[in-house]
C-alpha positions as CSV (number, residue, x, y, z in Angstrom):
1,M,22.2,18.2,-22.3
2,A,19.8,16.4,-19.6
3,R,16.5,16.9,-19.8
4,T,14.4,19.5,-17.3
5,V,13.5,16.7,-14.6
6,A,9.5,18.0,-13.7
7,I,8.6,17.0,-10.4
8,G,4.3,16.5,-10.2
9,I,3.0,16.8,-13.5
10,Q,0.3,13.9,-14.5
11,D,-0.6,15.4,-17.7
12,F,0.9,13.9,-20.5
13,E,0.5,16.8,-23.3
14,K,2.2,19.0,-20.7
15,I,5.4,16.7,-20.0
16,I,5.6,16.6,-24.0
17,E,5.0,20.2,-24.9
18,N,7.8,21.5,-22.0
19,H,10.4,19.1,-23.4
20,C,10.5,17.3,-19.5
21,F,12.4,14.1,-18.6
22,Y,9.7,11.5,-20.0
23,V,10.6,7.5,-20.2
24,D,8.6,6.5,-23.5
25,K,5.6,4.3,-22.4
26,T,3.7,4.5,-25.2
27,H,4.3,0.8,-25.8
28,F,1.2,0.5,-23.3
29,I,-1.2,1.4,-26.0
30,K,-0.2,-1.5,-28.6
31,E,0.0,-3.8,-25.7
32,W,-3.5,-2.9,-24.3
33,W,-5.3,-2.4,-27.9
34,E,-4.4,-5.8,-29.1
35,R,-4.8,-7.9,-26.5
36,Q,-9.1,-6.9,-27.2
37,D,-9.6,-7.4,-23.4
38,D,-13.4,-5.6,-23.2
39,V,-12.4,-3.9,-19.5
40,T,-8.7,-3.9,-17.8
41,L,-8.2,-3.7,-14.3
42,I,-4.7,-2.3,-13.7
43,A,-3.3,-2.8,-10.4
44,R,0.1,-1.1,-9.4
45,P,1.4,0.7,-6.3
46,R,0.5,3.9,-6.2
47,R,3.3,6.6,-8.0
48,F,3.8,4.2,-10.8
49,G,2.9,6.3,-13.4
50,K,-0.6,5.2,-13.7
51,T,-2.1,8.5,-14.1
52,L,0.3,9.3,-16.4
53,N,-0.3,6.5,-18.4
54,M,-4.2,7.4,-18.4
55,S,-3.3,10.7,-19.7
56,M,-0.8,9.2,-22.4
57,L,-4.1,7.4,-23.5
58,E,-6.3,9.8,-23.5
59,K,-4.4,12.0,-25.5
60,F,-3.7,9.4,-28.3
61,F,-7.5,7.8,-28.8
62,S,-10.0,11.0,-27.9
63,V,-11.1,12.7,-31.1
64,E,-10.8,15.9,-28.8
65,Y,-6.8,15.3,-29.7
66,A,-7.6,14.8,-33.6
67,G,-4.5,15.8,-35.2
68,R,-2.2,16.0,-32.6
69,G,-0.2,13.3,-33.7
70,D,2.8,15.8,-32.7
71,L,2.5,14.5,-29.1
72,F,3.6,11.4,-30.3
73,E,6.3,12.0,-32.7
74,G,9.7,10.4,-32.1
75,L,8.0,8.0,-29.9
76,S,7.8,3.9,-30.2
77,I,3.9,4.0,-30.8
78,W,4.5,6.4,-33.8
79,Q,6.5,4.3,-35.6
80,E,3.4,1.9,-37.0
81,E,1.6,3.3,-40.0
82,K,-1.8,1.7,-38.5
83,Y,-1.5,3.5,-34.9
84,R,-0.6,6.7,-36.8
85,E,-4.1,6.3,-38.5
86,L,-5.4,5.6,-35.2
87,Q,-4.9,8.4,-33.0
88,G,-7.2,10.5,-31.9
89,T,-10.7,8.7,-33.8
90,Y,-12.2,7.5,-30.4
91,P,-14.5,9.3,-27.9
92,V,-12.9,8.7,-24.7
93,I,-14.7,9.4,-21.2
94,S,-11.6,10.1,-18.6
95,L,-12.2,10.2,-14.6
96,S,-10.1,10.1,-11.6
97,F,-11.2,9.0,-8.4
98,A,-7.8,9.9,-6.9
99,N,-9.2,12.8,-4.7
100,V,-12.1,10.9,-3.3
101,K,-10.6,11.1,0.1
102,E,-13.3,11.9,2.5
103,T,-14.3,10.5,5.9
104,D,-17.9,9.6,6.0
105,Y,-20.1,8.3,3.2
106,R,-22.5,11.6,2.0
107,T,-19.3,13.2,1.3
108,T,-17.7,10.8,-0.7
109,S,-21.1,10.1,-2.4
110,Y,-21.1,13.7,-3.4
111,R,-17.6,14.2,-4.6
112,I,-18.6,11.3,-7.2
113,R,-21.3,12.8,-8.1
114,Q,-19.4,16.0,-8.3
115,L,-16.9,14.6,-10.8
116,L,-19.7,12.9,-13.2
117,M,-21.2,16.4,-13.3
118,K,-18.4,17.9,-14.5
119,L,-18.3,15.5,-17.3
120,Y,-21.8,16.2,-18.4
121,E,-20.9,19.9,-18.1
122,K,-17.5,19.1,-20.6
123,H,-20.0,17.4,-22.8
124,S,-22.7,20.0,-22.9
125,F,-22.6,20.0,-26.6
126,L,-24.6,17.0,-26.3
127,R,-27.6,18.7,-24.6
128,K,-27.8,21.3,-27.8
129,C,-28.0,18.8,-30.8
130,D,-30.9,16.7,-32.2
131,L,-29.9,13.6,-31.3
132,L,-31.4,13.5,-27.6
133,S,-35.1,13.0,-26.5
134,D,-37.0,16.0,-24.4
135,A,-36.8,12.9,-21.3
136,E,-32.6,12.8,-22.3
137,K,-32.6,16.3,-22.4
138,Q,-34.5,16.1,-18.6
139,Y,-32.1,13.9,-17.8
140,F,-28.9,16.2,-18.7
141,E,-30.1,18.7,-16.6
142,R,-30.6,16.8,-13.3
143,M,-27.1,15.9,-13.9
144,A,-26.0,18.6,-10.9
145,S,-24.0,17.6,-8.1
146,D,-27.9,16.8,-6.2
147,M,-28.3,14.0,-8.8
148,S,-30.1,10.8,-7.0
149,E,-28.1,8.3,-6.4
150,E,-30.0,6.4,-9.0
151,D,-29.2,8.5,-12.0
152,A,-25.8,8.5,-10.4
153,S,-25.2,4.9,-11.3
154,L,-26.3,5.1,-14.9
155,A,-24.4,8.8,-15.4
156,L,-21.8,6.7,-17.0
157,Y,-23.7,4.2,-19.5
158,Q,-25.9,7.5,-20.7
159,L,-23.0,9.4,-21.4
160,S,-21.7,6.7,-23.7
161,D,-25.1,6.1,-25.6
162,F,-25.1,10.2,-25.9
163,L,-21.2,10.1,-27.4
164,Y,-22.0,7.0,-29.2
165,R,-25.2,8.5,-31.1
166,Y,-22.8,11.8,-31.9
167,Y,-19.6,10.4,-33.2
168,G,-21.4,7.1,-34.0
169,K,-18.4,5.1,-32.6
170,K,-18.2,3.1,-29.2
171,V,-16.5,4.8,-26.3
172,I,-13.4,4.4,-24.2
173,I,-13.7,4.7,-20.4
174,L,-10.6,5.7,-18.4
175,L,-11.0,5.5,-14.8
176,D,-8.1,6.3,-12.6
177,E,-7.7,5.4,-9.1
178,Y,-11.1,3.1,-8.8
179,D,-10.0,1.8,-5.4
180,T,-9.2,5.1,-3.6
181,P,-12.4,6.0,-1.8
182,M,-13.0,2.0,-1.0
183,Q,-9.8,2.0,1.2
184,E,-10.9,5.3,2.7
185,A,-14.6,3.9,3.6
186,Y,-13.0,0.6,4.6
187,V,-10.2,2.7,7.6
188,Q,-13.4,5.2,8.2
189,G,-16.3,2.6,8.4
190,F,-18.6,3.2,5.5
191,W,-17.5,0.1,3.4
192,D,-20.7,-1.8,2.9
193,E,-22.5,2.0,1.8
194,L,-20.1,2.4,-0.5
195,V,-19.7,-0.9,-2.0
196,S,-23.4,-0.4,-2.9
197,F,-23.7,2.0,-4.6
198,T,-20.0,1.3,-6.6
199,R,-21.4,-2.3,-7.7
200,S,-24.3,-0.2,-9.4
201,L,-22.3,2.5,-11.3
202,F,-19.3,-0.3,-12.7
203,N,-22.3,-3.1,-13.7
204,S,-23.9,0.0,-15.5
205,T,-21.0,1.3,-17.2
206,F,-18.5,-1.8,-17.6
207,K,-20.6,-4.4,-17.8
208,T,-24.4,-3.7,-19.4
209,N,-23.4,-1.0,-21.6
210,P,-23.4,-1.9,-25.5
211,Y,-22.1,1.5,-26.3
212,L,-18.2,0.3,-24.8
213,E,-15.8,0.1,-27.0
214,R,-13.0,-0.6,-24.2
215,G,-12.7,0.0,-20.6
216,L,-9.5,0.5,-18.7
217,M,-9.9,1.1,-14.8
218,T,-6.3,1.4,-12.7
219,G,-5.7,1.3,-8.7
220,I,-3.6,-0.1,-5.7
221,T,-5.5,-3.7,-5.5
222,R,-8.0,-6.0,-7.1
223,V,-11.2,-5.8,-4.6
224,S,-12.8,-9.1,-4.3
225,R,-15.2,-10.0,-7.1
226,E,-17.7,-10.6,-4.6
227,S,-17.5,-7.2,-3.3
228,I,-18.4,-4.8,-6.5
229,F,-17.4,-6.9,-9.5
230,S,-19.8,-9.9,-8.7
231,D,-21.7,-9.1,-12.1
232,L,-18.4,-8.0,-14.6
233,N,-17.6,-11.9,-16.1
234,N,-15.5,-9.8,-19.0
235,L,-13.0,-8.3,-16.4
236,K,-9.6,-9.0,-17.0
237,V,-7.2,-8.3,-13.8
238,V,-3.9,-7.7,-13.9
239,T,-2.0,-7.8,-10.4
240,T,1.8,-7.2,-9.5
241,T,2.1,-11.3,-10.4
242,S,0.9,-10.6,-13.5
243,D,3.1,-11.0,-16.8
244,E,0.9,-8.2,-18.6
245,Y,1.7,-4.9,-18.8
246,A,5.0,-5.6,-16.9
247,T,7.3,-3.0,-18.1
248,A,4.8,-0.5,-18.6
249,F,4.1,1.1,-15.1
250,G,7.7,1.6,-13.1
251,F,10.7,2.3,-14.9
252,T,13.4,-0.6,-15.5
253,E,16.6,-0.8,-14.7
254,E,17.8,0.0,-18.2
255,E,15.5,2.9,-18.1
256,V,16.9,3.5,-14.2
257,F,20.9,3.7,-15.7
258,A,20.3,6.0,-18.9
259,A,18.7,8.5,-16.9
260,L,21.5,9.0,-14.6
261,D,24.0,8.8,-17.4
262,E,21.9,11.4,-18.6
263,C,21.9,13.9,-15.2
264,G,25.3,12.8,-14.6
265,Y,25.1,10.0,-11.8
266,S,26.6,7.3,-13.0
267,E,28.4,6.9,-10.0
268,K,25.5,6.4,-7.8
269,K,23.8,3.3,-10.1
270,E,24.4,1.3,-7.0
271,T,23.3,3.1,-4.3
272,V,20.0,3.7,-6.5
273,K,19.5,0.2,-6.8
274,R,20.1,-0.7,-3.6
275,W,17.5,2.1,-2.2
276,Y,14.6,1.9,-4.8
277,D,14.7,-1.5,-6.8
278,G,13.1,-4.3,-5.8
279,F,9.6,-4.0,-7.1
280,I,8.8,-7.5,-9.4
281,F,5.8,-7.5,-11.6
282,G,5.4,-10.9,-13.0
283,E,8.4,-12.3,-14.1
284,Q,10.6,-8.5,-14.7
285,R,12.7,-8.5,-11.8
286,D,14.6,-4.9,-11.5
287,I,11.3,-2.6,-11.3
288,Y,12.4,1.0,-9.7
289,N,9.5,3.1,-8.5
290,P,9.6,6.1,-10.7
291,W,8.5,9.0,-8.3
292,S,12.0,8.4,-6.5
293,I,13.7,7.9,-9.1
294,L,12.6,11.3,-10.7
295,N,13.2,12.8,-7.3
296,F,16.9,11.4,-7.1
297,L,17.5,12.8,-10.7
298,D,15.9,16.3,-9.4
299,T,18.4,16.8,-6.3
300,G,20.9,14.0,-6.6
301,R,20.2,12.9,-3.0
302,I,18.8,9.7,-1.6
303,G,15.5,9.8,0.5
304,T,12.3,7.6,1.4
305,Y,10.6,9.8,-1.7
306,W,7.9,7.3,-2.6
307,A,7.5,5.7,0.7
308,N,6.1,9.4,2.2
309,T,4.2,10.7,-0.4
310,S,0.9,9.8,1.5
311,S,-0.4,8.5,4.2
312,N,0.3,5.2,5.3
313,S,-2.6,5.2,7.5
314,L,-4.1,1.2,6.5
315,V,-0.7,-0.3,6.6
316,S,0.0,1.8,9.8
317,K,-3.7,0.5,11.4
318,L,-3.3,-2.9,10.6
319,I,0.4,-3.3,12.1
320,R,-0.6,-1.4,14.7
321,E,-3.2,-3.0,16.0
322,G,-2.4,-6.4,14.4
323,D,-2.4,-9.4,17.3
324,R,0.9,-11.1,17.8
325,R,0.9,-13.1,15.3
326,V,1.0,-10.1,13.4
327,K,3.7,-7.9,14.7
328,T,6.1,-11.0,15.2
329,T,5.8,-11.5,11.5
330,F,6.5,-7.8,10.9
331,E,9.8,-8.1,13.2
332,K,10.7,-10.7,10.8
333,L,10.5,-8.4,8.0
334,L,12.4,-5.8,9.4
335,R,15.3,-7.5,10.6
336,G,15.2,-8.4,6.6
337,E,14.2,-11.9,6.8
338,T,11.7,-13.5,4.4
339,I,8.4,-14.4,5.2
340,T,6.4,-17.4,3.8
341,C,2.5,-17.4,3.9
342,P,-0.5,-17.6,1.0
343,I,-1.8,-14.6,-0.6
344,D,-5.0,-13.6,-2.0
345,E,-4.7,-11.0,-4.4
346,Q,-8.5,-10.2,-3.9
347,I,-8.4,-7.9,-1.3
348,V,-11.8,-7.9,1.1
349,Y,-11.4,-4.9,3.0
350,N,-14.0,-6.2,5.4
351,Q,-12.3,-9.3,6.2
352,L,-8.4,-7.9,7.0
353,D,-9.2,-7.2,10.8
354,G,-7.5,-10.7,11.9
355,N,-6.9,-12.0,8.8
356,E,-2.9,-12.3,8.8
357,A,-2.7,-13.4,5.1
358,A,-5.1,-10.4,3.6
359,I,-2.8,-8.1,5.5
360,W,1.0,-9.4,3.5
361,S,-1.3,-9.4,0.4
362,L,-2.7,-5.8,0.6
363,L,0.9,-5.3,1.5
364,L,2.4,-6.6,-1.5
365,A,-0.5,-5.2,-3.8
366,S,0.8,-1.8,-2.1
367,G,4.4,-2.5,-3.2
368,Y,5.7,-2.6,-0.1
369,L,6.7,-6.4,-0.2
370,K,7.9,-8.3,-3.3
371,V,7.8,-12.0,-4.0
372,L,10.7,-13.8,-4.1
373,K,9.6,-17.5,-4.7
374,V,6.2,-19.3,-5.4
375,E,5.5,-22.8,-4.1
376,E,3.0,-24.1,-6.1
377,K,0.3,-26.2,-5.4
378,S,1.3,-29.8,-4.9
379,V,-2.3,-31.2,-4.2
380,A,-5.9,-30.3,-4.6
381,G,-7.2,-27.8,-2.2
382,K,-3.5,-26.4,-0.9
383,Q,-3.3,-23.2,-1.7
384,A,0.0,-21.9,-3.4
385,M,2.8,-20.2,-0.8
386,Y,4.8,-16.9,-1.2
387,E,8.1,-16.3,0.1
388,L,7.8,-12.6,0.9
389,E,10.6,-9.7,2.0
390,L,10.2,-5.9,2.5
391,T,10.9,-4.3,-1.2
392,N,13.9,-2.1,-0.8
393,E,16.2,0.2,1.4
394,E,13.5,2.8,1.2
395,V,10.2,0.5,2.2
396,K,12.6,-0.4,5.4
397,D,13.3,3.3,6.2
398,M,9.6,3.8,6.3
399,F,8.1,1.4,8.2
400,Y,11.0,2.5,10.7
401,G,9.6,6.1,10.7
402,M,6.1,4.4,11.0
403,V,7.4,2.3,14.0
404,Q,8.8,5.4,15.6
405,G,5.4,7.5,14.8
406,W,3.6,5.4,16.8
407,F,5.5,6.5,20.0
408,N,5.0,9.9,19.3
409,P,2.7,10.6,22.3
410,A,5.0,9.2,24.6
411,K,7.9,9.8,22.7
412,G,9.9,11.3,25.7
413,D,8.9,8.8,28.2
414,Y,9.9,5.7,25.7
415,N,13.1,7.0,25.0
416,D,13.9,7.9,29.0
417,F,12.8,4.4,29.6
418,V,15.4,2.9,26.8
419,E,18.0,5.1,28.3
420,A,17.0,3.8,31.9
421,L,16.9,-0.2,30.2
422,L,20.5,0.5,28.4
423,A,21.7,1.4,32.1
424,D,20.0,-1.3,34.6
425,N,17.8,1.8,36.1
426,V,14.6,-0.4,37.3
427,D,13.3,2.4,39.7
428,A,13.2,4.7,36.6
429,M,12.4,2.3,34.0
430,N,8.7,1.5,36.5
431,E,8.1,5.7,36.5
432,Y,8.7,5.8,32.9
433,M,7.2,2.7,31.7
434,N,3.8,3.5,33.8
435,R,3.5,6.9,32.2
436,M,3.9,5.5,28.6
437,T,1.2,2.8,29.7
438,L,-1.4,5.3,30.2
439,L,-0.7,6.7,27.0
440,M,-0.1,4.1,24.5
441,F,-1.9,1.4,25.2
442,S,-5.1,2.0,23.6
443,S,-3.2,3.0,20.3
444,F,-2.3,-1.2,20.5
445,D,-5.8,-1.7,20.8
446,T,-8.4,-3.8,18.8
447,G,-11.2,-5.8,18.4
448,T,-12.8,-7.4,21.5
449,I,-10.2,-8.5,23.6
450,P,-8.5,-5.0,25.3
451,S,-5.2,-4.4,26.3
452,R,-6.2,-4.6,29.6
453,S,-6.4,-7.7,30.1
454,Q,-4.3,-8.8,27.2
455,P,-1.3,-6.3,26.7
456,E,0.2,-9.0,24.2
457,R,-0.7,-5.9,21.5
458,F,1.0,-3.5,23.2
459,Y,4.2,-5.4,24.0
460,H,5.1,-6.1,20.9
461,G,4.3,-2.9,19.5
462,F,6.8,-2.1,22.3
463,V,9.6,-4.8,20.8
464,L,9.2,-3.0,17.6
465,G,9.8,0.1,18.8
466,L,12.9,-1.3,20.6
467,M,14.4,-2.8,17.3
468,V,14.3,0.1,15.8
469,D,15.7,2.8,18.4
470,L,18.6,0.0,19.8
471,A,18.8,-1.8,16.4
472,D,22.6,-0.5,16.1
473,R,23.5,-1.7,18.9
474,Y,21.4,-5.0,19.8
475,V,19.9,-7.3,17.5
476,V,16.1,-7.7,18.9
477,T,13.9,-10.8,18.5
478,S,10.5,-12.1,20.1
479,N,8.8,-15.2,20.6
480,Q,11.8,-17.4,19.5
481,E,12.8,-20.9,20.9
482,S,15.4,-20.9,23.3
483,G,16.4,-23.5,26.2
484,F,12.6,-25.5,26.9
485,G,10.5,-22.5,25.5
486,R,9.7,-19.5,23.7
487,Y,11.0,-16.4,25.5
488,D,9.5,-13.3,25.4
489,V,12.1,-10.6,24.0
490,M,15.7,-11.0,23.6
491,L,18.2,-8.5,23.2
492,E,21.5,-9.7,22.1
493,P,24.1,-7.2,22.6
494,R,26.2,-6.7,18.5
495,D,29.4,-5.9,20.8
496,K,30.1,-8.8,22.8
497,N,31.6,-6.5,25.9
498,D,27.8,-5.0,26.4
499,D,25.1,-6.9,28.7
500,A,22.5,-9.0,26.8
501,M,18.8,-9.0,28.2
502,I,15.7,-11.4,28.6
503,L,12.3,-9.5,28.8
504,E,9.4,-11.2,30.1
505,F,6.0,-10.2,29.9
506,K,3.0,-11.2,32.1
507,V,-0.3,-10.1,33.0
508,F,-1.3,-10.6,36.7
509,N,-3.8,-13.9,37.4
510,P,-5.5,-13.4,40.6
511,R,-6.0,-17.1,41.3
512,R,-2.4,-17.7,41.5
513,E,-1.0,-14.3,43.1
514,T,-1.5,-12.0,45.5
515,S,0.1,-9.2,43.9
516,L,2.3,-8.0,40.8
517,E,5.3,-8.5,43.1
518,D,4.6,-12.2,42.4
519,T,3.5,-12.2,38.8
520,V,7.5,-10.2,38.2
521,Q,8.2,-13.4,40.5
522,S,6.5,-15.6,38.2
523,A,8.4,-13.9,35.3
524,L,11.7,-14.1,36.6
525,A,11.2,-17.8,37.4
526,Q,9.9,-18.9,33.8
527,I,13.2,-17.6,32.5
528,E,14.9,-19.3,34.9
529,E,13.2,-22.7,34.5
530,K,12.6,-22.5,31.0
531,Q,16.5,-21.7,30.3
532,Y,15.8,-18.8,28.2
533,E,19.8,-17.6,28.0
534,A,20.8,-20.9,26.5
535,A,21.0,-19.5,22.5
536,L,22.8,-16.3,24.2
537,I,25.1,-18.9,26.1
538,A,25.6,-20.7,22.9
539,R,26.7,-18.0,20.8
540,G,29.2,-17.1,23.7
541,I,27.8,-14.4,25.6
542,P,28.9,-15.4,29.6
543,A,25.8,-15.9,32.3
544,E,26.8,-13.3,34.2
545,H,26.7,-10.9,31.0
546,I,22.4,-11.8,30.8
547,R,20.5,-9.4,32.6
548,R,16.6,-10.7,33.5
549,Y,13.5,-8.5,33.5
550,G,10.0,-9.5,34.4
551,F,7.3,-7.2,33.4
552,A,3.7,-7.6,35.2
553,F,0.6,-6.1,33.8
554,E,-2.1,-5.2,35.6
555,G,-4.7,-3.1,33.2
556,K,-2.3,0.0,32.7
557,Q,-0.5,-0.4,35.5
558,V,3.5,-2.0,35.4
559,L,5.8,-3.2,37.2
560,I,9.1,-4.5,36.6
561,G,11.7,-6.6,38.3
């Protein structure tokens, strides 16, 4: 009989006691313990079982769960005597930053101090023992939500000291989703303030803490050493390209197929594989995200479960506001092609703007891209190059939805424009495009070069929208070589009975042109002179079935001819 598939339970004890569906990951306990690293940082995409594994570690090691071997009976870790003896023998400090998603530094700092206050409330028995001096008891009293940042930065260090004296053993510290506040700080613009505080907190907790037995942090990204880990030379970092703990987070294909058999979905294996397989950790291929698999087992329906579990605001911001190169590269990914670029797994959030390699590095760490091949360094100073593609069908579907969301403010006009384009109705195209640009230009604007003088960001976002809406009828490409130059946009019909289209965009130049009509004619002349239709003709599309459009921009005003 199939076990009950429970959605959203992240507490190990609750899953075991309620006999819910669970894939045994207790081998992670042994692997982590036997590596003997002082402090470990494991970066994995969201919804990959990080919180559940942290809960499992707490229940296994914490003195609060001494004598609770029943939680692990029948699981792999319980097969070894020395681990049965280790269960419930360490003081454990466990906390999570997963819900610290505030929009300014003041409330973010307050939320973190609240978490620290609750830890002290949980261990209030320490205040009543004779091990603490009067000064230490006063410090304990100050651990309220209005504690100073100086006290807060030392809170985990001091609690480690108190627990060490009480139990006579050094402590294990588990910090889940350590980087959630940092992602919000970058998006909301208070990165520098938060970095200063977290650097002090992490240094006192994990570097200068003589009462620490082991430390483990999880998150999505490896934030750069220079940002917050500059003093932590005892930090073991495990990223998506590392071999360590490769099967501890996420489901292997063997585990997924066994679950499908158990729940009566054996015939769906290939479909499930196409949608949810594709994650690669180190050399371990065919890793599936647990959230999508659990939801499929629960409903029996394919859907974008993992990709839609939380806001993708950071990813959307970076691509939407990215320059021409970013959007052109993203177009290739949406078409199912691969890209090759250097990867830096130390994410520097305050350098993401304008850094194309950093954007793809973040998407790799977040699970949206996977590594197909690595070209190792051949000479000193040369960066290794990574071949990347979208992880699976679910991720692709999520990105299609994200692009469509960019046009929500002008959705009616955008859809009407596409219909007018297909119908070759230039008057309607002009009417709809001008309304649309008024609504959408600022959405694709970024940096110090506004769209009113350089519309590339807008029209490349527009191209991505065409790719999504016309993918069933056209192959949409941009900035590709054809004839004697690079066209802006080409729509190649999948049905050769349909017309192909070439779109050229130009900004009005008052030094060379007297009106937008002149700019339109310049765009059309460029299509002819550069023979952009050559690629279409070479693929068998006759010249009379190729339409040419010139788009002229002056600020938010557009003229199409």
